[in-house]
N, C-alpha and C positions, 0 to 999 in steps of 0.2 A: 364308639363315642365314649370319652372319659365320663365317669359317674361322680366326679368330685362335687359338681354343682347340683343342688337339689332345689326343687320348687316347693316352697313351704305354703302352708295356710297362714296368712298374716292377719294379725289382730290390730285394729285401730279403734280410736274412741268413737262412740255413737254420735249421731248428729245431735248438735246442741251443746256438746262439751266445749268449754272455753279452751281452744287449742293453744293459745298463747300461754295459758297457765298450765296446760297439760304437759307440754314438752319442757324438760329441763336438761341442763348440761350434764355431761359425763361426771360420775361421782368422784373421779380422781382429779378434778380440777379445783382450784382455789382451796387446796388442802390446809393452808395456813391462814385462811381468811374466813373466820366464822361469821363475820359481818355479812359477807355475800350470801351465805346459806341461810342465816337468820332472817335477813330481809326478804329472801325468796319465800321462806316458810311463812312469814307474816302475810305476804301478798297473796299466796295461794290459799291459805286457810284450810278449810275442809273440802274444797273443790276437788273433783276428780283430777288426779295429776300423777304423772310418773314420779314426782317428788315423794309420794307416799308408797312407792314400790321399789325404792332404791335406798342404799345406805351411803350417804355422802361421807367420804373419808375424813372430812374435817370434823365429823362427830365421833369418830372411832374412839378417841381417848376420853371423851366426857359423857358417854352414854352407856347404859347397860346393854351390851351387845346382844345377849339372848333375847331380852325384851324387845329390842329394836327389830331384830330379825323376825320375831313372832308377829310384830305389828305389820311388817311388810307383807308377810304371807296372808295375814288376815285381810289386809286391804286388797290384795290381788284377788283373793277368793270372793270378796264382796263385789268387786268390780265385775268379775266374770258372772256371778249369780245375778246381779242387777242388770247385766248386759250394758254396762257402761263402756266396756270394750268388747268389740264384736269381731267375728271371723268374716273377712271380706273375700275369702276364697283363696284358691291356689294361684299364686302369681309371683312376679317380681315387682318392684316399685322403682321407677326412675325418679331420682331425687335431684332437684335443682336448688342449690343453696347459694344465696347471695349474701355475703357477709356485710357487716357494718362498714367495712373498708371498701365496699363496692366490687369485691372480687367474687366471681361466679365459679362454683365448683359443682360438677356433675358426679352422680354416683348411682349405683344400682344395688338395691337391697335384695339379697338372695340368701340362700342357705348353703353351707358347705358341709361335706362329710368329714367329721372329725377323725375318721380312720385315715384320711389323706393329709393330716396335719401333724407336725411335730416341731418342738422347739429344741430337740436334742441335736448336738453336733454329730455328724456322720450319717444323718438321715437322708434318704432319697425321696422324702415326702414331697408331694406336689405343692403343699403349702408350708412355708417355713417362717420362723421368727426372724425378724430383722435385727433384734437386739438380744443381748444376754437376758435370760429369764431367771429371776430370783425365786427359786422354788419355795423359799420360806414365806413368800407372799401369797402362795396358792391356798393353804389351809383356811385362813380367815375368810377368803372369798368363797371357798368351797362350802363353808358353813352356811353362808347366805343362800347359795344355789341349791343346797341339798334337798330342801323341802319346797322349793318354789315351783309353782305350777307353770309359770311362763318365764321367758327370758326377754330382757330389753337390752338390745346390743348398743355398745358404743365402739365396737371393733370396726376399724377401717382397714380393708385389704387393698393392696396395690397390684395392678397387673400392667404388663409391658406391651402397650398397643400404640406404637409410634404412628401408625397410619390412621388411628382414631376411627375405627370401623364398627365399634360396638356401642358404647354409650352415646357417643356423639351422633351416630345414625339415628338412634332412638329419639334423641332430643330434637333433631331436625324434623322428625315426623311426630312430634308430641301432640299436634292438633288432632291426630287420629286416636289418641289414647284418652281414657277416662281420667279426668283430674280428680284426685282423692282429697287433697288438702292444699291450701294456699293461705298462709298467714304469717304474721310477724312473730319472731321468737322473742322471748323475754330477755332481760339483762343484756341488751345491746348485741344480741346474737344474730341479727340480720333477718332475712326473709327466707322462707322455705316453701317449695311446691313439690307435690308428689303425684305421679301418674302411674296408673295401673298397667302393667305389662302382662297380658294373658298368653301371648305367643311365646312361651318359655322355651320350647324346643328349638326354635330358630336361634335364640340367644345362646343356648347351650352349644349348638353347632358352631357358632362363631368363636366361642371360647375354646372349643376343641381345635378348630383350625389355627387359632393363635398359639395354643400350646405346642402343636406340631411344628408350626413355623419357627417359633423361637428356639425350640430344640435344646433347651438348657435344663430340662427336668423340673422347671418351676411354672406353676400356673399363677399362684399368688404369693406375695410376701406380706407379712403383717406390718402395716404402716402405723397403726395406733391400736392400743388395747391388747398388747402382747400378753399381759397377765390375765386379762379377762378370758381370752381364748384358751390360754393354758388351763384355766380353771374349768372351762367348759369341757375340755379334753379329760381332765382328771375326774370330773363328775361322770362323764360317759364311761370311763374305764371302770369306775366303781359300779355303775348301773349294769353294764353288760355282763359282769360276773354273776349276776342273778338271773340271766336270761338264757334261753336255748339259742342255738345258731339261727333258727328260723325267726325267733323274736327279735334278734339283734338286727335283722336286715332293715327294718323300717321303724325302729323305735325312735320317737321324737327327740330323745336326748342325744341321739347320735349325730344330729344335724344342728349346726349353730347358725343363727341369723347374723348377718354381717352387712356392711355396706362396702361394695367394691368400687374402687376409683382407678381411673387410668393414670399411671405415673406421669404421663405427658399432658394431662389436663392443666391448662394455665392456672386453674384455681388451686392446684396442689403446690403449696409453698412450704418448704422445710424451714422451720424455725428452731433455733437452739433451745435446749433445756438447761437452764442455769442451776447453780447449786447455792444453797444457804445452809450454813452451819450455825447451830444455836448453842449457847453456853460454852463458847470457846474461851481459852485464856489468852493473855497477851502474847504468848510465844507463838501462837498458831500462824500469824501473818509472817513472822520471820521464817518459820519452818517451810511454809508453802512457797515463799519467794525463792527458796533455794532451787526449785525445779522450774523456775521461770526462764524459758529460752524459746527462741523461734521468731518468725517474722509476722505472726498475727498479733497485733497490739490490742490487748484487752485490759481488764482491770479487776482487782478485788476491792471490796467496799465494806466499810463499817461506819456506823453512825458517828463515831467519835473522830475517825481519821479520814472519812470521805473516800474518794477514789484513789487507789494506789496502782500505778502502772504495773501490768503483769503480762508478759509475752508468752505465747504458746505456739505450737506447731500449726501451720496453716492447713495441714491435712487433718480434717476434723476427727476421723477415727483414731489417729495417733494421739491427738491432743486429749481426747476423751479418755483413752486408755491410760495415758500417763497420769492425768489428774485424778481419775477415779481410783486408780491403784494407790496413789498417795493417800487419798481420803479414806479408802477402805482400811489401810494400815493405821491411819490416825484414829479412826473410830474404834478399832480393836483395842488400842492403848488408852483411849479416853472414853470410858463407858458413859460418862455424864453428858457427852456431846450428842446431839441429834442432827440429822441431815434432812433437808427437804429439797424437792426438785420443782423449780419455778419456770413457767413458760414465757412470761413477758418481762422485758427489762424494767418497765415501770413498776410492775408488781414485785420484781426482785428487790428494787430499792425500798419499796414500801415495807416489805417483810423484814429486810435488814434493819430498817429504822424502828422496828417494833420492840427492839431490845438493845441494851447496852453491849451485850456480849455476842452479838450476831455478826457473822462475816459472810458476804456474798461473793460469788465468783461468776463473772460473765463469761459464757462459753461461746465458741464459734458455731456457725451453721453448717450443716451437711449439704453437699450438692447432690443432684440426681444422677450425675454421670457414673455409669458403671455399677449402679446399685444392685441390679439383678445379677450381674456377673460376680460381684463380691459375695452375695449370699449363695449363689450357685456353686461357688468355690469352697463351700463348707466353712464359711467364716460368718461370724456375727459381730455386729457393732457392740461396743460397750453399752451397758444398760443406760437408758435415758439419754440417748445420743441426739435424738431429734424429735420434733413435734411437727405435725402437719397443721401449720397455721398457729395463730395466737390462741390464747386460752378461750376467748369468747367465740372462736371459730370452730371449736371442737364439736364433735357430734352431740346433738341433743337426743335424748331418749324419745322415741315416738312409736315406731313399729314394734310389734311383739310377736312371739311365736310360743306355742305350748311346748313344754319339754317333758310332759307326762301325758298319758292317754286320757 
């Protein structure tokens, strides 16, 4: 049996913690929307919450990084000491998420062996990145993880189970499982339920059978959280250098907590990730319009000029590659310009309207067809090519796992 999947000891809040305020959305969402995070901070206050254990990326530019990271670790240690978060035992967790749009998504929280993951081209790892990984984004995240006693995942992995025999079977028999939580998520995140799965060996066997059946060398691809998983890998690579071979076998930093989703779950919907450029000059629109061609009719947008028609290739990977290559070159030549990646079209327009010199680019959506074959062929999509759902459908921090003894 493959040993890529590991059954972790999972930590959840103790009884009595306000779960709606405990769980918060992934730190890399609403990165240009301080109002979202400030209002969440005000609502949570001093209550026990994952908000106090993460570093929202919207705060990266206006806070003292070292002090913020120190406060994160102080809060985590306090929660562990006070038993505000507790070990519920070795298990997986079946997750049922119903979004505010009425879409249901099923997942399975488990741990994976980072020795079986790689974001590098030419790798034959069983877990691979779906998009290009920007290695420059790893060190700041690594700084946060370096001294953290636990990890809170927002990584979503995809597996290729057309016959729906793993997570869906668990869900059909959920009345036989212990329900761990059932509550409404804050900020229009929908509803979430979790069920404890103690029979981990039978689930590992099903994943083993699926891996052998698909016969493409892939068990999972990263659907969301590419850079978070790459950071976990970098952290483990650093830690293992200090260990003996025996110590490496079961060190907690070797295993990363994730949520695994079936690619063919009806709740897995690929949404495009749009681009906004800040502080551009008047010539930018004319320059980018020169690469406008194709039969996917989209637009670029600015506060002063509104929507300007912009065509691109209907093949999403080709469109993303062409546009991102142009933007990368433009950013090299214009150091004063900043880029952000936005998940919802409404949010795209709102961010573009926040400044006179902002320009938004509406991007196409990726389809599920042939995704695993594409990655198995040693290809990766351009970075920030797709998002699994809208911004408020992203994973909320909830389950945790220790990464130190």
